[in-house]
C-alpha positions as CSV (number, residue, x, y, z in Angstrom):
1,M,-45.6,32.2,-27.0
2,N,-48.6,29.8,-26.9
3,T,-49.0,27.2,-24.2
4,Q,-47.8,24.3,-26.3
5,A,-44.7,26.1,-27.4
6,A,-43.9,27.2,-23.8
7,K,-44.3,23.6,-22.7
8,H,-41.9,22.5,-25.4
9,V,-39.3,25.1,-24.3
10,D,-39.7,24.0,-20.6
11,Q,-39.2,20.4,-21.6
12,R,-36.1,21.3,-23.6
13,V,-34.6,23.2,-20.7
14,L,-35.3,20.4,-18.3
15,H,-33.8,17.9,-20.7
16,E,-30.6,20.1,-21.0
17,I,-30.4,20.4,-17.2
18,F,-30.7,16.6,-16.7
19,K,-28.1,15.9,-19.4
20,G,-25.8,18.6,-18.1
21,V,-25.8,17.8,-14.4
22,A,-26.8,14.1,-14.1
23,A,-26.2,12.2,-17.3
24,E,-22.4,12.1,-17.4
25,T,-19.7,11.3,-14.8
26,G,-15.9,11.3,-14.7
27,E,-13.9,13.3,-17.3
28,A,-16.9,13.7,-19.6
29,F,-18.9,15.5,-16.9
30,F,-17.6,19.1,-17.6
31,D,-17.8,18.7,-21.3
32,A,-21.5,17.7,-21.0
33,L,-22.1,20.4,-18.5
34,V,-21.0,23.4,-20.6
35,R,-22.5,21.9,-23.8
36,H,-26.0,21.5,-22.2
37,L,-25.7,24.8,-20.3
38,A,-25.3,26.6,-23.6
39,G,-28.3,24.7,-24.9
40,A,-30.4,25.4,-21.9
41,L,-29.7,29.2,-22.0
42,D,-29.5,29.3,-25.8
43,V,-26.1,31.1,-25.8
44,Q,-23.1,30.7,-28.1
45,A,-20.4,29.9,-25.5
46,A,-20.2,28.4,-22.0
47,W,-17.2,27.4,-19.9
48,V,-16.3,26.1,-16.5
49,T,-12.8,26.9,-15.0
50,E,-10.6,26.1,-12.1
51,W,-9.1,29.1,-10.2
52,L,-5.3,29.1,-9.8
53,P,-4.7,32.0,-7.4
54,D,-0.9,31.8,-7.4
55,E,-0.9,32.6,-11.2
56,S,-4.1,34.8,-11.2
57,L,-5.3,32.4,-13.9
58,L,-8.5,30.7,-14.8
59,R,-7.9,27.3,-16.5
60,A,-10.9,25.9,-18.4
61,L,-12.0,22.4,-17.5
62,S,-14.2,22.6,-20.6
63,F,-14.9,25.4,-23.0
64,W,-17.9,25.2,-25.5
65,S,-18.1,27.8,-28.2
66,L,-20.2,27.9,-31.5
67,G,-21.0,24.2,-31.4
68,R,-17.6,22.7,-30.5
69,H,-15.2,22.2,-27.6
70,V,-12.2,24.5,-27.5
71,P,-9.2,22.7,-25.9
72,G,-6.5,24.3,-23.7
73,Y,-8.3,27.5,-22.9
74,E,-7.0,29.6,-20.1
75,Y,-6.8,33.3,-19.3
76,R,-5.6,35.9,-16.8
77,I,-8.6,37.6,-15.1
78,Q,-7.3,41.1,-14.9
79,G,-9.6,43.4,-16.9
80,T,-12.1,40.7,-17.6
81,P,-15.7,40.3,-16.3
82,C,-14.5,37.1,-14.6
83,E,-12.4,39.3,-12.3
84,A,-15.4,40.5,-10.4
85,V,-16.8,37.0,-10.2
86,I,-13.7,35.7,-8.5
87,F,-12.7,38.5,-6.2
88,E,-16.1,39.8,-5.3
89,Q,-17.6,36.3,-5.2
90,R,-20.9,37.2,-6.7
91,L,-23.0,36.6,-9.8
92,V,-22.0,39.1,-12.5
93,V,-24.5,39.8,-15.3
94,V,-23.8,42.0,-18.3
95,P,-26.9,41.9,-20.5
96,N,-25.4,44.2,-23.2
97,H,-22.3,46.1,-24.3
98,V,-19.8,43.9,-22.5
99,I,-17.0,45.0,-24.8
100,D,-17.5,48.6,-23.9
101,L,-17.4,47.8,-20.2
102,Y,-14.3,45.6,-20.4
103,P,-12.2,47.0,-23.3
104,A,-9.0,45.4,-21.9
105,D,-10.3,41.8,-22.3
106,P,-8.6,40.6,-25.4
107,D,-11.0,37.7,-26.1
108,L,-14.3,39.5,-26.1
109,A,-14.0,41.2,-29.5
110,P,-12.8,38.0,-31.5
111,M,-15.8,36.2,-30.1
112,G,-18.2,39.0,-31.0
113,A,-19.3,39.2,-27.4
114,V,-22.3,41.3,-26.5
115,S,-23.5,39.8,-23.2
116,Y,-22.0,37.8,-20.3
117,M,-23.0,36.1,-17.1
118,G,-20.6,34.5,-14.6
119,L,-21.0,32.7,-11.2
120,P,-18.3,31.8,-8.7
121,L,-17.9,28.1,-7.7
122,R,-17.3,27.7,-4.0
123,D,-16.7,24.7,-1.7
124,A,-18.6,24.1,1.6
125,D,-16.1,26.4,3.4
126,G,-16.7,29.3,1.0
127,Q,-13.3,29.0,-0.8
128,V,-13.5,29.9,-4.5
129,L,-12.7,26.9,-6.7
130,G,-13.3,28.5,-10.1
131,N,-16.2,30.0,-12.1
132,L,-19.0,29.1,-14.5
133,A,-19.7,31.6,-17.3
134,V,-21.7,32.1,-20.5
135,L,-21.3,34.5,-23.4
136,D,-23.4,35.4,-26.4
137,G,-23.3,37.6,-29.5
138,R,-26.8,38.9,-28.6
139,P,-28.2,40.9,-25.7
140,L,-29.0,38.5,-22.8
141,E,-32.4,38.6,-21.3
142,I,-32.0,37.6,-17.6
143,D,-35.1,36.4,-15.8
144,A,-35.7,34.3,-12.7
145,T,-35.9,31.1,-14.7
146,R,-32.6,31.6,-16.4
147,Q,-30.9,32.5,-13.2
148,A,-32.3,29.4,-11.5
149,V,-31.1,27.2,-14.4
150,F,-27.6,28.8,-14.2
151,S,-27.5,28.3,-10.5
152,I,-28.4,24.6,-10.8
153,F,-25.5,24.1,-13.3
154,G,-23.2,26.1,-11.0
155,A,-24.0,24.1,-7.9
156,R,-23.4,20.8,-9.7
157,A,-20.1,22.1,-11.2
158,A,-18.9,23.3,-7.7
159,A,-19.7,19.9,-6.2
160,E,-17.9,18.0,-8.9
161,L,-14.9,20.3,-8.8
162,G,-14.6,20.0,-5.0
163,R,-14.7,16.2,-5.4
164,L,-12.0,16.3,-8.0
165,R,-9.8,18.3,-5.8
166,R,-10.3,15.9,-2.9
167,D,-9.6,12.9,-5.2
168,R,-6.4,14.7,-6.3
169,A,-5.3,15.3,-2.7
170,L,-6.0,11.6,-1.9
171,R,-4.0,10.4,-4.9
172,E,-1.1,12.7,-4.0
173,S,-1.2,11.4,-0.4
174,E,-1.3,7.8,-1.6
175,Q,1.6,8.4,-4.0
176,Q,3.6,10.1,-1.3
177,L,2.9,7.1,1.0
178,S,3.9,4.7,-1.7
179,R,7.1,6.6,-2.3
180,L,7.9,6.7,1.4
181,I,7.3,2.9,1.7
182,D,9.6,2.2,-1.2
183,S,12.3,4.6,0.1
184,A,12.2,3.2,3.7
185,M,15.2,1.3,4.9
186,D,13.0,-1.2,6.7
187,S,11.7,-4.2,4.7
188,I,7.9,-3.8,4.3
189,I,5.7,-6.7,3.1
190,E,2.0,-6.5,2.4
191,L,-0.1,-9.7,2.6
192,D,-3.7,-10.4,1.7
193,A,-6.2,-12.4,3.8
194,T,-4.7,-15.7,2.6
195,L,-1.2,-14.6,3.4
196,R,-0.1,-14.2,-0.2
197,V,2.6,-11.6,-0.7
198,I,1.1,-8.8,-2.8
199,R,3.8,-6.2,-2.4
200,L,7.4,-5.8,-1.4
201,N,9.2,-2.5,-1.0
202,R,12.7,-2.0,-2.4
203,A,14.3,-2.8,1.0
204,A,12.4,-6.0,1.3
205,A,13.3,-7.1,-2.3
206,G,16.9,-6.5,-1.5
207,C,16.6,-8.3,1.8
208,F,15.2,-11.4,0.1
209,G,17.4,-11.1,-2.9
210,C,14.6,-10.9,-5.4
211,S,13.5,-8.3,-8.0
212,S,11.5,-5.3,-6.7
213,E,9.6,-5.3,-10.1
214,A,8.2,-8.8,-9.5
215,Q,5.0,-7.7,-7.7
216,T,2.7,-10.5,-8.7
217,P,1.1,-12.3,-5.7
218,Q,3.2,-15.2,-4.4
219,P,2.7,-17.6,-1.4
220,I,4.4,-16.6,1.8
221,E,6.2,-19.9,1.9
222,R,8.6,-18.6,-0.7
223,L,9.9,-15.9,1.7
224,F,9.8,-17.6,5.2
225,A,10.8,-20.9,6.7
226,T,8.0,-23.4,7.4
227,E,7.9,-22.7,11.2
228,S,7.8,-19.0,10.6
229,C,4.9,-19.3,8.2
230,A,3.0,-21.4,10.7
231,R,3.7,-18.7,13.4
232,L,2.5,-16.0,11.0
233,R,-0.8,-17.8,10.3
234,Q,-1.3,-18.3,14.0
235,L,-0.7,-14.6,14.8
236,T,-3.0,-13.3,12.0
237,Q,-5.8,-15.4,13.5
238,C,-5.1,-13.8,16.8
239,L,-5.3,-10.3,15.2
240,R,-8.6,-11.3,13.5
241,S,-10.2,-12.6,16.7
242,G,-9.0,-9.7,18.9
243,E,-7.1,-11.9,21.3
244,V,-4.1,-9.6,21.3
245,G,-6.2,-6.5,22.1
246,G,-5.3,-4.5,19.1
247,D,-4.5,-4.5,15.4
248,S,-0.8,-4.9,15.7
249,L,1.8,-6.9,17.6
250,W,5.5,-7.3,18.0
251,I,6.8,-10.8,17.1
252,T,9.2,-11.1,20.0
253,E,10.8,-14.4,18.9
254,G,11.5,-13.1,15.4
255,L,11.2,-14.8,12.0
256,Q,13.4,-16.9,9.7
257,G,13.4,-15.5,6.2
258,L,14.5,-17.3,3.0
259,K,16.6,-15.7,0.4
260,V,16.2,-16.6,-3.3
261,D,19.3,-18.8,-3.0
262,G,17.7,-20.7,-0.1
263,K,19.8,-19.2,2.7
264,R,18.1,-18.3,5.9
265,F,18.3,-15.1,7.9
266,S,16.8,-14.0,11.2
267,A,14.7,-10.9,11.5
268,E,12.8,-9.0,14.2
269,A,9.3,-8.1,13.0
270,T,6.0,-6.5,13.6
271,L,2.7,-7.6,12.2
272,S,-0.4,-5.4,11.8
273,R,-3.9,-5.8,10.4
274,F,-6.0,-3.4,8.5
275,E,-9.2,-3.5,6.4
276,S,-9.8,-2.2,2.9
277,G,-12.9,-2.7,0.9
278,G,-14.3,-5.0,3.6
279,K,-11.3,-7.4,3.4
280,D,-8.4,-8.1,5.8
281,F,-4.8,-7.2,4.8
282,F,-1.6,-7.5,6.9
283,T,1.6,-5.5,6.9
284,L,4.8,-7.2,8.0
285,I,7.8,-5.0,8.8
286,L,11.3,-6.5,9.2
287,R,13.7,-4.1,10.6
288,N,16.6,-3.2,12.8
289,V,15.5,-1.9,16.2
290,E,17.3,1.4,16.0
291,E,15.9,2.2,12.6
292,R,12.3,1.1,13.4
293,L,11.1,4.1,15.4
294,A,11.9,6.8,12.8
295,A,10.4,4.7,9.9
296,E,7.2,4.0,11.8
297,A,6.7,7.6,12.7
298,R,6.9,8.6,9.1
299,L,4.6,5.8,8.0
300,Q,2.1,6.6,10.7
301,A,1.9,10.3,9.8
302,L,1.1,9.6,6.1
303,T,-1.2,6.7,6.9
304,D,-3.3,9.0,9.2
305,E,-3.4,11.6,6.5
306,T,-4.6,9.1,3.9
307,S,-7.2,7.7,6.4
308,A,-8.5,11.2,7.0
309,L,-8.9,11.9,3.3
310,R,-10.6,8.5,2.8
311,A,-13.0,9.3,5.6
312,E,-13.8,12.7,4.1
313,L,-14.5,11.1,0.6
314,D,-16.6,8.4,2.2
315,A,-18.7,11.2,3.8
316,L,-19.0,12.9,0.5
317,R,-20.3,9.7,-1.1
318,G,-23.2,9.8,1.4
319,F,-25.4,12.9,1.9
320,D,-23.8,16.3,1.4
321,E,-26.0,17.7,4.1
322,I,-28.3,16.5,6.9
323,I,-31.6,16.0,5.0
324,G,-35.0,16.9,6.2
325,N,-37.3,19.8,7.0
326,S,-39.2,18.7,10.1
327,P,-39.4,21.2,13.1
328,G,-37.2,18.9,15.2
329,L,-34.5,18.8,12.5
330,R,-34.7,22.5,11.9
331,R,-34.1,23.1,15.6
332,L,-31.1,20.7,15.4
333,L,-29.6,22.6,12.5
334,Q,-30.1,25.9,14.2
335,D,-28.3,24.5,17.3
336,I,-25.4,23.3,15.1
337,E,-25.0,26.8,13.5
338,R,-25.1,28.4,16.9
339,V,-22.6,26.2,18.7
340,A,-20.1,25.4,15.8
341,P,-18.2,28.7,15.8
342,S,-17.6,28.5,19.6
343,E,-15.1,26.3,21.5
344,V,-17.6,24.8,24.0
345,T,-18.0,21.0,24.6
346,V,-21.0,19.5,22.9
347,L,-22.9,16.4,24.1
348,I,-25.1,14.8,21.4
349,T,-27.7,12.4,22.7
350,G,-30.2,10.2,20.7
351,E,-31.1,6.7,19.8
352,T,-28.8,4.5,17.8
353,G,-28.9,5.3,14.1
354,T,-30.0,8.9,14.4
355,G,-26.8,10.3,12.8
356,K,-24.9,11.5,15.9
357,E,-21.6,11.2,14.1
358,L,-22.9,13.2,11.1
359,I,-23.9,15.9,13.5
360,A,-20.4,15.9,15.0
361,R,-18.9,16.2,11.6
362,A,-21.2,19.1,10.7
363,I,-20.1,20.9,13.9
364,H,-16.5,20.4,13.1
365,R,-16.8,21.5,9.4
366,R,-18.4,24.7,10.5
367,S,-16.0,25.4,13.3
368,R,-12.7,27.4,13.3
369,R,-10.9,24.0,13.6
370,R,-12.3,22.7,10.3
371,D,-8.8,22.8,8.7
372,C,-7.5,20.5,11.4
373,T,-8.2,16.9,12.1
374,L,-11.4,15.3,13.4
375,I,-10.4,12.2,15.4
376,K,-13.2,9.7,16.2
377,V,-13.0,7.3,19.2
378,N,-15.6,4.6,19.7
379,C,-15.5,4.0,23.5
380,A,-17.4,0.8,23.1
381,A,-15.0,-0.7,20.6
382,I,-11.7,-0.4,22.6
383,P,-10.9,-3.2,25.1
384,A,-11.1,-2.0,28.6
385,G,-7.4,-2.7,29.4
386,L,-6.2,-0.5,26.4
387,Q,-8.5,2.5,26.7
388,E,-6.1,4.6,28.7
389,S,-3.3,3.9,26.2
390,E,-5.7,4.6,23.2
391,F,-6.7,8.0,24.6
392,F,-3.4,9.2,26.1
393,G,-0.7,7.1,24.4
394,H,2.1,5.2,26.0
395,E,5.9,4.9,26.3
396,K,7.9,1.9,25.1
397,G,7.8,-0.8,27.8
398,A,4.9,0.8,29.7
399,F,3.2,-2.6,29.7
400,T,3.5,-6.0,28.1
401,G,3.3,-5.6,24.3
402,A,4.2,-1.9,24.4
403,T,7.2,-2.3,22.0
404,R,7.2,1.2,20.8
405,R,6.2,4.7,21.9
406,R,2.7,5.6,20.7
407,E,0.7,8.8,20.6
408,G,-2.8,8.7,21.9
409,R,-6.0,10.0,20.3
410,F,-5.9,13.3,22.3
411,Q,-2.5,14.1,21.0
412,L,-3.5,13.2,17.4
413,A,-6.4,15.6,17.7
414,D,-4.3,18.5,19.0
415,G,-5.6,21.7,17.4
416,G,-8.6,19.9,16.1
417,T,-11.7,18.0,17.4
418,L,-12.0,14.8,19.3
419,F,-15.3,12.9,18.8
420,L,-16.1,10.5,21.7
421,D,-18.8,8.1,20.4
422,E,-20.6,5.7,22.8
423,L,-19.5,7.8,25.8
424,G,-21.7,5.8,28.2
425,E,-19.4,2.7,27.7
426,M,-16.4,4.5,29.2
427,P,-15.2,2.9,32.5
428,L,-15.2,5.0,35.7
429,D,-11.5,5.1,36.2
430,L,-11.0,6.5,32.7
431,Q,-13.8,9.0,33.3
432,A,-11.7,10.6,36.0
433,K,-8.7,10.9,33.7
434,L,-10.9,12.4,31.0
435,L,-12.2,15.0,33.4
436,R,-8.7,16.2,34.2
437,V,-7.9,16.6,30.5
438,L,-11.1,18.6,29.9
439,Q,-10.4,20.8,32.9
440,E,-6.7,21.4,32.6
441,G,-5.9,20.5,29.0
442,E,-3.0,18.2,29.9
443,F,-2.2,14.5,30.6
444,E,0.6,12.0,31.1
445,P,1.0,9.1,28.6
446,V,1.0,5.7,30.2
447,G,4.4,4.9,31.6
448,S,5.7,8.4,31.3
449,G,6.4,11.2,33.8
450,R,6.2,14.0,31.2
451,T,3.1,16.2,30.9
452,V,1.6,16.8,27.5
453,R,-0.5,19.9,26.9
454,I,-3.0,19.8,24.1
455,D,-5.7,22.1,22.6
456,V,-8.6,19.9,21.7
457,R,-12.4,20.6,21.4
458,V,-14.4,17.6,22.6
459,I,-17.7,16.5,21.1
460,A,-19.3,13.5,22.8
461,A,-22.3,11.3,21.9
462,T,-24.3,8.6,23.6
463,N,-27.5,6.7,23.3
464,R,-27.5,6.0,27.0
465,D,-29.4,7.9,29.8
466,L,-26.4,9.5,31.5
467,I,-28.5,11.1,34.2
468,Q,-29.8,7.6,35.2
469,M,-26.2,6.3,35.0
470,V,-25.1,9.0,37.4
471,K,-27.9,7.9,39.8
472,D,-26.8,4.3,39.4
473,G,-23.1,5.2,40.1
474,R,-22.0,4.2,36.7
475,F,-21.1,7.7,35.4
476,R,-19.4,10.6,37.1
477,E,-21.7,13.5,37.8
478,D,-18.9,16.1,37.5
479,L,-17.9,14.7,34.1
480,L,-21.5,14.9,32.9
481,Y,-21.7,18.6,33.9
482,R,-18.3,19.2,32.2
483,L,-19.4,17.5,28.9
484,N,-23.0,18.7,28.9
485,V,-22.2,22.4,28.2
486,F,-24.2,22.5,25.1
487,P,-26.6,19.5,24.7
488,I,-27.9,18.6,21.3
489,H,-30.6,15.9,20.9
490,A,-30.8,14.0,17.6
491,P,-34.5,13.3,17.2
492,P,-35.5,9.8,16.3
493,L,-36.8,9.2,12.8
494,R,-40.3,8.4,14.0
495,E,-40.6,12.0,15.4
496,R,-39.4,13.7,12.1
497,G,-42.7,13.4,10.2
498,D,-42.3,13.7,6.4
499,D,-38.5,13.5,6.7
500,V,-38.7,9.7,6.5
501,V,-40.1,10.1,3.0
502,V,-37.5,12.7,1.9
503,L,-34.7,10.5,3.3
504,A,-36.1,7.4,1.6
505,E,-36.2,9.2,-1.8
506,A,-32.6,10.5,-1.3
507,I,-31.3,7.1,-0.3
508,A,-33.1,5.5,-3.3
509,A,-31.5,8.1,-5.6
510,R,-28.1,7.3,-4.2
511,V,-28.6,3.6,-4.6
512,A,-29.8,4.1,-8.2
513,R,-26.7,6.2,-9.0
514,Q,-24.5,3.5,-7.7
515,D,-26.4,0.9,-9.8
516,G,-26.2,3.1,-12.9
517,T,-30.0,3.4,-13.3
518,T,-33.0,5.4,-12.0
519,H,-35.7,4.8,-9.5
520,A,-39.5,5.5,-9.7
521,P,-40.9,7.9,-7.1
522,L,-42.5,6.4,-4.1
523,S,-46.2,5.6,-4.3
524,A,-48.7,7.1,-1.9
525,A,-49.1,3.7,-0.3
526,G,-45.4,3.4,0.1
527,R,-45.2,6.8,1.7
528,E,-47.9,5.8,4.2
529,R,-46.1,2.6,5.0
530,L,-42.9,4.4,5.7
531,M,-44.7,7.0,7.9
532,A,-46.5,4.3,9.9
533,Y,-43.4,2.3,10.8
534,A,-41.8,3.1,14.2
535,W,-38.1,2.9,12.9
536,P,-36.4,1.5,16.0
537,G,-33.1,1.5,14.0
538,N,-33.7,5.1,12.7
539,V,-31.9,6.4,9.6
540,R,-29.4,3.5,9.6
541,E,-32.3,1.0,9.5
542,L,-34.0,3.1,6.8
543,E,-30.8,2.9,4.6
544,N,-30.7,-0.9,5.0
545,L,-34.4,-1.2,4.3
546,I,-34.3,0.9,1.1
547,E,-31.4,-1.2,-0.2
548,R,-33.4,-4.4,0.5
549,A,-36.4,-2.9,-1.2
550,W,-34.2,-2.0,-4.2
551,I,-32.9,-5.5,-4.5
552,H,-36.5,-6.9,-4.3
553,G,-37.8,-4.1,-6.6
554,T,-39.1,-4.3,-10.2
555,D,-37.7,-2.5,-13.2
556,T,-40.2,-0.4,-15.1
557,A,-40.1,2.2,-17.9
558,G,-40.1,4.9,-15.2
559,G,-37.3,3.4,-13.2
560,R,-37.0,0.7,-10.6
561,V,-40.0,0.5,-8.2
562,L,-39.0,-0.2,-4.6
563,N,-40.7,-3.3,-3.1
564,L,-41.5,-1.9,0.3
565,A,-44.0,-4.6,1.0
566,R,-41.3,-7.2,0.9
567,A,-38.7,-5.2,2.8
568,L,-40.7,-3.4,5.4
569,P,-42.3,-5.2,8.4
570,D,-46.0,-4.7,8.9
571,A,-46.1,-1.1,10.1
572,T,-49.9,-1.1,11.0
573,P,-50.1,-0.6,14.7
574,E,-52.5,-2.8,16.7
575,T,-55.7,-0.8,17.5
576,P,-56.5,-0.9,21.2
577,P,-60.1,-1.8,22.1
578,P,-62.3,1.3,22.3
579,S,-62.8,2.6,25.8
580,S,-66.3,2.9,27.2
581,P,-67.6,6.4,27.7
582,G,-66.0,7.8,30.8
583,E,-63.5,5.0,31.2
584,P,-59.9,6.2,31.6
585,V,-57.5,5.4,28.7
586,R,-55.0,2.7,29.6
587,V,-51.5,4.0,28.9
588,L,-48.5,1.6,29.1
589,T,-45.6,2.7,31.4
590,V,-42.0,2.8,30.2
591,A,-41.3,-0.3,32.3
592,E,-44.2,-2.1,30.6
593,L,-43.0,-1.1,27.1
594,H,-39.5,-2.3,27.9
595,A,-41.0,-5.6,29.2
596,L,-43.0,-6.1,26.0
597,E,-39.9,-5.3,23.8
598,R,-37.8,-7.7,25.9
599,A,-40.3,-10.5,25.6
600,N,-40.6,-9.9,21.8
601,L,-36.8,-10.0,21.3
602,L,-36.6,-13.2,23.3
603,R,-39.3,-14.8,21.2
604,A,-37.4,-13.8,18.0
605,L,-34.1,-15.1,19.4
606,A,-35.7,-18.4,20.4
607,A,-37.3,-18.8,17.0
608,S,-33.9,-18.2,15.3
609,N,-32.0,-20.5,17.8
610,W,-30.1,-17.4,18.9
611,K,-28.7,-16.6,15.4
612,L,-28.5,-12.8,15.4
613,S,-27.7,-12.0,11.8
614,G,-27.9,-13.5,8.3
615,H,-30.8,-15.4,6.7
616,G,-33.3,-16.6,9.2
617,G,-31.6,-14.7,12.0
618,A,-33.4,-12.7,14.7
619,A,-32.4,-9.4,13.1
620,E,-34.1,-10.4,9.9
621,L,-37.3,-11.6,11.7
622,L,-37.5,-8.3,13.5
623,G,-36.6,-6.1,10.5
624,L,-33.6,-4.6,12.4
625,H,-30.0,-4.1,11.5
626,P,-27.9,-6.6,13.5
627,N,-26.0,-3.8,15.2
628,T,-29.3,-2.3,16.3
629,L,-30.5,-5.7,17.6
630,A,-27.2,-6.1,19.6
631,S,-27.6,-2.6,21.0
632,R,-31.2,-3.2,22.2
633,M,-30.2,-6.6,23.7
634,K,-27.4,-4.9,25.6
635,S,-29.8,-2.1,26.8
636,L,-32.4,-4.6,28.0
637,G,-29.8,-6.9,29.6
638,I,-30.5,-9.9,27.3
639,T,-27.9,-12.6,27.1
640,R,-28.3,-16.3,26.3
641,L,-27.2,-17.2,29.8
642,A,-29.6,-14.8,31.4
643,S,-32.4,-16.1,29.3
644,V,-31.7,-19.7,30.3
645,T,-31.5,-18.8,33.9
646,A,-34.7,-16.9,33.8
647,T,-36.4,-19.8,32.0
648,N,-35.1,-22.4,34.5
649,G,-36.1,-20.2,37.4
């Protein structure tokens, strides 16, 4: 084959790969995948299946043969070449005489099959999901290029099939939760941020005397008396502001409901707040006291399961793996592989935005506890007075507002993994109780004399210097030694070399997919700007910056060009004056660097009139994420009062 012809073939194969693995989404994905796989390998048939082990059956998600899709194709694998693919979990290649090797396969002869190639599709845990296979009426010449093309299609098919299974599990869980809500004897009412009623379960419809089919939004004034509506609006504001110290409360004085015929009725109630899609929603439960405990337990179990599935899907929408190839990141990945199968406690340290939670999830997914729950606790986000209850649970009546028995995070994580984020924010009294749990595996819920035994693996993370905190008397030394069994350091982005460019390309590709378009590769100047910047906010800051650069970007024939000049602060470091021959180099101490950073933050805060986020805020002036700015202010002891005092002094 001459050079021009070979180039044409390569371009055709690349086109088929792109069309097969990237050009379609949703239900059309598998149809496109097998059609373009057949085109890329120049074979007469290609199919992708889902493995149903209980039936020893492979059911085709899409089957392409002789230029058309064949619907409803499924087959039992006994005596077929796919049997070795599934049970031996390996690539099977039969370049010729496939009918002679598998005479019991009833479908080979009608297809005129001569050659076959099949590949198992596995999820991240190695579980077989199905297979990808091709068949032809000619001998199949297998070379490295064909195997590589086949592997690309197989990897993409496995990822999509895994996502579909998780989507299916989430839908089933949500349907089960919906059925449970509708079958509950308690009256359950869902409200939006403006307190419009958007859902009533059957019990609530019967309680108010209205039709359960009438699910269109309606004002809350149709269901409750004027004074009760005013009370509900006041309580929702308390939940939003955090005045009540949690996301739920017991309405001790009760509510006055209004039936359709205008009659009033009294009801005991609880009100809770949750977020979905960045918006506030509220759940109002009207119930008898005796029936409440059982109903809440059932609702909580299914809500936790749904939340866990949502969190897993959210993680899948990001990066499938930790991206990069720098020496520091390779060491990090090696540490994860080493420690994941064990049961030891892991302490992850690193600056904010370096992906400590992603590391914790990677350890959990590779551990023997991967089939159990990973429970996350942000120690900085829990009010100090509620931390013990949040960790260890409480009994009804243990303190004011404890209207029901509640399980703590340790008990929810029993058998799985507990991830303690922002560990340095934990108060000393709670540190002592945590130490006991780690040493003895048991605790007493607040207000209870019973001892609860649990089996939990703990992974902790912090951006604080715990050793210095021990010296300052703000962290227990014995707890540090108990947690620091296997330390893992998440390297900052500025120490990861070319990883910043690789991550930027990956983030840009993700943003482009979400926007339904493509992006142009980064220019050499753009790469240099990214490499020169110090990245105080690390990967989190990089994600925000790429999204800004995308918004400010320009659409071209080759895709959208990121506007890094608009999004990225000037990354050119100031050049110190040259030293005279023999003159020692002046190196700033850590204290001097902190002083310079503190002064710069104060100037930005003064220029923005202490507006932290939004247009014209200090975070925008500094090119930082608002959370990163708040973290640095806390680390450097910057408050508005302290600033005024220092100025007046």
